[in-house]
N, C-alpha and C positions, 0 to 999 in steps of 0.2 A: 546500484541501492538495496536491490532483491536482496542480492547476497549478504551485504553488511547488516541489513536487517535478519536474516536468518541467521548469522553468525553473533547477533546481540544476544546473551543469554538472558539482559533485562526485559528482552521484548516479548511477550505472551499474545500471541494474536486473539486469542478468545477475549482477552480483557481489554483489548483494543477494539475489537467488534462490540461487548458489552457496552464501553463508552461511548461508541458511536450510537449505540441503538439505545439513546437513554429513555426510552418511553418503553423500553421492553417488550417489542412487538414481533420480535423474532426473525426482523429483516431488517435492512438499511436501504432507505430511498433516498432521493435528492432531499428532501424538508432533512431527515435525521442527520445526514453528509452535510448540510448548509450550516445547521446548529452547532455540529460538531467545530466546523472550520470557524465558524464566526466566535467561538469560545477559544479558538486557538489564535484571534487576532490577526486572520487572513481574509482579506477581500477576496469576494469569488463573481461569477456570474453565473447563472442558469446555463447555459451552455457548456461552459466547464462541468457543472455538476452531471448534468446530462452525460456527457461524454466519458467520465468517469464511470459512472454506472453501467454504460451500455457497453464499456470495454470488458468490466468484470463479470457480467451479466451472461451466464452461460444458457440459461431457457426463457429468456426473454419476457419474464413478466416486469421488469424495470423495477426489481428489488434483488437485493443481494442475499440469500442465505449464509450461513456461517461456512459452510464447504466452498460456497463461490468465492467469498472474501479470503479465505486461507489460499485457495488453489490461485487466485488472482497476485496473492502478495507473495508466494513462495517463489524462489526461483527455481527453472526447468533443470538446471545441473546442481550438481552438489561441489562445493566447494570447500577447501579447507584455508585457514587463515594463513597459511604459506605458502598455496597456489594463488589465493587471492592476492596478496602479497604483490607477488609476481606478476600477475594479470595486471595491475594497476601501476607496475614500473612499466609498461610497455607505452603507457600513455601520459608518461610525464614529459613537458617539453623539453628539449636539449638545445643547452645554451650555447651559444658559439662565444668564443673568445673575441 
């Protein structure tokens, strides 16, 4: 999913970050993440929100800065569209006659 997000030209991570940080606090915490996910009509739990923030939080302050957010969502390896398509082909189920 990170690869697809990175290749989607309509996705700008800074805009997404500022959409989640709706109070303009310059960080994303579990409360702002809950508000954003609720706006998207998705139910969530406190444990899931804490897990998301912990996974992306590099300095253990329970808040995500823009750089932590971007680092967490960008893939580690660069793929081109062609190589991503080839990569996806490896995981397609094989149909037997």
